Structure formats: C-alpha cells, structure tokens
N, C-alpha and C positions, 0 to 999 in steps of 0.2 A: 747848432742844426742846420743840415742843409736846406737850401732853396726857400727859405723864409724871407718875405716880403714885408717891410715896416709900414706901419699905416701911412696911405698916401694924403691924409688930411694936412694941410699947410698949418692948421692951427690946433692941432692933435693936443690936448690937454694932458695926456698921458706919456709924453716923451716919443712918440712915434714907435711903439713896441712893434714886434712881430707880430703881424696880423692875420686873419683867416676869413673875415666877413668879406665877401667879393660882391660887387656892383651887378647885379642881375641883368642889366643891360648890356653892360660891358661883355659879361659871360656869352652872352647870346650873338653879339657881334664878333666874338674871337678876340677881345682884346685882352691883353694878359697883365697881370699884375696890379689890377685896379682892387685893391685890398685896404679894410679899414679894421681898426680894433674895436670898433663899437658903433650902435645905431647912431649915437650922437655925432661922432666924426663923419660917417656917412650921409647922414642927412645934411650936415653943414656943407660937405662938397657937392653935393647933388642940387642944392639951392643954388650954387653958383654958375654962371654961365659958362664957365671954363669948363667945367666937366660936360656938359652938356655938348659943348662943340665938340668934344672928342666923340660922342655917338653920332653926332652929324656927319663928321669928318669918315668915320668908319663906313656910315651907310652909304655915303656917296662913292667911296672906295668899291664897296660890294656892288652897287649898281653900275658903275663906270668902268672898273678896271679889277676883274672881269665882269662883266655882266651876268648876273645869276638867273637862271631860268627857273620856272615854278617846280622843275622836277630835281633841280638840284645840279643841273649840267651848266657847263659855260664854256665859252671860248677864252683860252687862256692868253691869246694874242689878240685883243681888241684892237689894237692900235696898228696892227701890221696891215700893210697893203698887199692883201691878195690878189693874185692875178686871175683866179676863177672863182666858181661857185662854192667849191667845197671848203667848209671851215672844220678844224679839229673841235670835237665835242669831249670836254674833260668832265670829271676827274677820270683820271685813267685808273683802271683796277690796280689793287695790290700784285706786287709780283708773285708769280704763281710758283707752287713747291715742287721741288724735284727731290724725290726720296733720296735717301742717303746711299742706299745701295748702288745708285747709277752713278757710274764714271763720269767726271766732269772735265771740261776742257780748262786751260790755264787760265782763261779769262772769267772764269765763273763766278767769281768773287770780286775781284778788282775792276773787271772789264778790260784788262790789258792783256792782249793775244802775244805774251811774249815770245813763244817759240815760233810764230809768224814773223814777228819783226825782227827775230836773230836770223832768219834766213832770206831777208829782203836783199835782191839783187843775185841770187843765186839762180842757177838756170832750173828748167823744168825737171821734176824727178821722172825716172822711167820706173814704174811699179814693178815688182814681182808677181808672179802667178798667185801667190796667196794674196798679196796686196789687192790683186785685180778681181779676185772673188770676193773679197771684202768689199770692194766699190760696187761689187754687183749687188750684194746683199743690200748696201745702203740706198742705192738707187731704186730697189724693188720696194724698200719700206717708205722711202720718200714717196714715190708714187701712190702708194696705199694710203699716206696720211691725207696727201694734196687732195686726191678723190672724193675722201671722206668730208673734208672741208668743203669741197666744191657743192657738195648735196644741201648744204645750207645757204647758199648763195640766192637770196629771195628778197623781195622788198620787206621791210620792217626789221629784218635781221640786225643786230649791230655786228660792226668787225671785232668788237672785243669779245663778243659771244663767240664767234668763230674761231678766235684766238684760243679760247678755252677748249673748244673741241680739239684744235690742231695740238695743244699741248696735252692734254690727256691722251690722245692718239698715240703721241711720241712715247710718254710714259709708259702707257700699256706694252709697247714693244722694246721696253728697257733700254730706250735711247733718250740722250739728252737733247733737247730742242736747241740746236748750236745757235741760232740768232739771240737766244736770251742771254742779255748781258756781254754780248761781243761789243767792244767799244762803247759799252753803256747802253746799248739798246733796250728799251725797257720789256719787249714782249716777245713771245715764241716763234711770230714769223710776219710777214709783212703784208699789209693790206693798201693798196693804191687805187684810189677811186678818181674816176674820170680823168681831170686833169694833172693829178699825182702821176708823175713818171716813174717814180720808184721810192722804195724805203718808208713808205706810210705806215703810222704806228697804229696798230687798232685800238679803237676806243669807243664812245657810247653812240657815234653817229649812226642810224639806221640808215640802211642800203636802201634805194628808192627805186620804183620803177623807172627805167630807161637809164639808169646808171651803167657805166662799166666798170668792172672792178678786177684788179689784178691780186692774185695770190700765191705769195711766194713762200716757199718752206725750203729752207736750206738744206741740201741734199745732194745736188742742188736743182732745185725744179720751180719753175712759175709759169702759170698760164692767166689769160684774160677772159672773163667771164661776162656774158650780158645779164643785167639785172631785169627780169622781166622782158617785155618788147623793148626793143630799141631802134634809134634812127638807122635809116640806110647810110649816114654818114659814119656812125661808129660801127656799123657791120662792117663796111669797105675797110675801116682801119683795123680791126680785129682780123679779118683775113688777110690784109696785107702783112701785117706783123708776123702771123702765122707762117705765110709763102717766105718771108724773109728768112727765118729759121729755117724752114723746111730746106729751101734751096741752098743754103751756106752748108748744111749737114752733108749734102750730096757730095761736095768737093773734098771731105774730109777722108783723109788716108795717109800712109807712109809718105813723107816725102813732100807733102803738099805744104805749102807757104802759109803761115798765120795771116799775113797782112792781105791774103786773098779772099779770105772771109768778108771783109769788109766791102771788096770790089763787087762781090755778089748780092750783098745786102743792099747798098744804097741805092743802085738803080731800079731796084722792084720798088722802093719807097717812093723815090721820086716820080716814077712813072703812073703811082696811084695818088697824086697829092700830098705826099707825106714827106718826112725828113727821119734821118737816122741820129739819134743824141750822140754825142761825140764824148762826153765827160765819163759816162759810165761804161765799163767794157766786160767782156767775158774774162773768164779766169782759169788757173788750175784748180784742183781740189783734189784732196787726198787727205793725210792727217790733219792738215793745216786749213783753214778757212778760206784763205784766198791766196794762195801761192802762185808762182809763175806757171805759165806764159800769161801775158797780158793781152787780150785780144780785142781789138776796136772793130766797130761795127760800121765803120765808113769807108770810104775809097780814099786811095792816094794816102793812108796811113802809112807809119813807119816801123810797124810792128815787126821784129825780128824773131827768127827761128822758124824751122820745119817740124812738121809733125812726124813722130815716131812710133812705133809701136810700143804700147805700155805705158803711153801718156794720158792722163785723164783731166779733162777740161771743161769748161762751158761755153756755149754760145748764147748770147740773151738780148737781142737786139731791142732797145726801146724805140718805137716808131711814135712820131708826134704827127698830128695833123698840121697842114700847112708847111713854111718853109723855115719856120724858127725852131734849130735844135737846142738853143741855150735852156737853162732851167734856172728858176730862183728857187731858194731854200727858206723854209719857214724857221723861226727861231728855235724850235725842238731840236734843231741841228741834225735832222734827219731827213725828214719830208721834203724831196724834190718835186717842184711842178713847173709845167711849161710857163715860158714867160708872158706868152700872150692869153692863157687862159684856155688855149684849146685842148682836146683830150688827148689822151697818150694810151698805148697799149704796148703789151710785151708778152714775149713766150722764150721760155728757157728749157733747155735740156743738158744734161750731163752726158758727156761722150767718152768713150775709152777707143783709143786707136788701137787696131789690132795687125796682124802680120799682112792681111789681106784687105783692109777697109777701116770700116768704123761700126762700133757698137752703140746704140743709144740705151744707156743704163737705167734711164726714168721714163722709156717710152709707155704711153697709154693708148687708150683708145682715140680714134680718131673722131672729133666733134662734127655734128653737121654744119654748124655755123662756121666752121673754117673754109668750106668747099665755095667756090665761085670761079668765074672766068679771070680773074686777076691777072694781068700781064706780066 
C-alpha cells in the first residue's frame, strides 16, 4: 500500500506495523509522519522528552523562521538584511486560473520563454501593418487594465487584491496576463512599493498612507501612484520620473539613436537630486516579451542601432532618490530595491515608430500630480 508510515515508537510491541494514529500536536505544528499503531505506543512516545523536544523545535521554527503573525501572514525572509522599510507579506495567494480557451505563451506551463531565447542576438523586428494594428489593440487594452487597477490604489488595500483585479480584467478581454509564470514570476503584474525599484511581487502587504506604488502590467506599461497624501520629496521623485520619460519620447523618430534616450533622461534625474538605474532597460515588444532593442536610461551608454518605422519598443526609466543607482535583490529572485533604502519611481510607455515620428500606443490621461516646474 502506498504512502504508509510504520509506528514511530522505538519500543512498539506489535513490530512497528503501518500506522494511522497521528500525534495531534505534531499535526497542528505541521510535522508529518508522527504516526503510531495504538494509544499505548503513542502514550509511551509522548511521555519521553525526545518527542516533546520535536514539538519545541517546531514551535521555535514557526516563531523565528519565519515569524507567524496572528492573521497567519509572515515575512518569508526574516534573516535578510532589507535596505528599507518594505517587507514581503506572505503567504502568496495560489496561482490564478486562466480559462482554457485563452491562448497561452510558450512559458505558461514551464516558465521558460523558449521563443524569446531562440531570438537572442537578432536585430529589432520591423512590424508590418497588420502587426502594428495588433500592437495598437494591445496597447489600448493594457491601458484600460492599468487604469482600472489604479482605482484601487488607496490605504488598506493589499497589492495581491489589485493583482486579482488585473488578472480578471485581462481575462475579460480574452487576454493572457503575460507576466504570469514568465521565468516563473508568480503573479499577473508587478507592484513596487517605496524603495522597490521594480518587479515587486503582489502579496498581502496593505498599502499605507504616504506610500508610493508602481503598477506594471506587461503590454507594456507602468506608472507610479501616490497612496493618499505623500511627502514633497516623493512628489518630486514622481514628477521627475514622469518628465524623464516624456522628454525621452520627444526625441523618438526614424533615424534617432537608441543611445540618445539615456542622454536625455540622466540630466533631468540629476538636476532633481535623483539618479537613473542602470541595470534595467527599455526593450522591444511584439510577439515576444523582451526582444531587441535594448534601451539604457543613462548617458554615455553603448546601445546600438537607430529607430526605424515599424519598430515597437518601451522606454521605462527607473529613477531613484539620491545618487545610488545600484539595487539589492530579495531572496525571491525578483524584487529589486534601492541599495540605500531610498524610494524609487518609474513610468513606462510602449511606442511605435511611424514614418513621421512616434505613436504612444499606451497613452492615457495626464495626471495632476505629474505637473510641476521640474527643470
């Protein structure tokens, strides 16, 4: 018979037969395999200090690694040296269901973007008219979903709840939420709070008054939002990040150099007491998640290539307060935070180069908190 466990008593008089009587304390503590053939063996084992020690060790583990809160949430990395005040709040909710009739990318089951990997090193694609129209549709749907998600940015709302909204809105539109299981990412979009630079995983943390949060839904689009009333420092950071993107978009047209995008962005960031992250870049977007070109957001970069009509790509500068552009990664292998714990903001749009200039495929309404006299 499969999965049978023999009696765990070292002095079992019945020859340690397959057993089903479980120690109730072990069951509560999540200890598996603590089974006995009868009350006599169980009582004999329980009377010994060795079995009670198992209970004590398990309790210490629950309290210290990770600490369990009264509501069942916990920090999965209690020994990690976090750079700021944001902490992950687990458990993560189960993977959300995608109806079988919705087409899936090649990584939907195993997390491996095989098609994308096969095209590594190839030049940017020029989209034909039909493909360009499909990108317009995707850009419009992406904007719709992100704007709906933004309505839930308020104190007390968990980022996991917002992820559930994004997932359902994508499904309603017959779309697969493309971040889901891309290289094993567990959620349908990214939520990056305060010092989190990018790729934050939606969890049970509740947004708080004064936070800033970036919502990113691949299509590809992201924006940073204030949660309630925020500090002037955070307001300047958000405005600076938005201006970096808007000014960079203005230079996009056929013949423009990809490397010049960073030349526009970095001086704006520095003039406002900020810096541009170097590790993460803009990228192409079409049938693949992250194809060529690669677009750095800092000056004196070595990006190759010129813009041509029919190219679709993103610009998405991550701007940090202060002068430290480096990042620290959490043990979840996704969440990137600033090294000094200072806040970071980001805005992103998907662009299509046309014969005469550029079209912003994910364009939305201008927000009041974007406006200022930022130099």
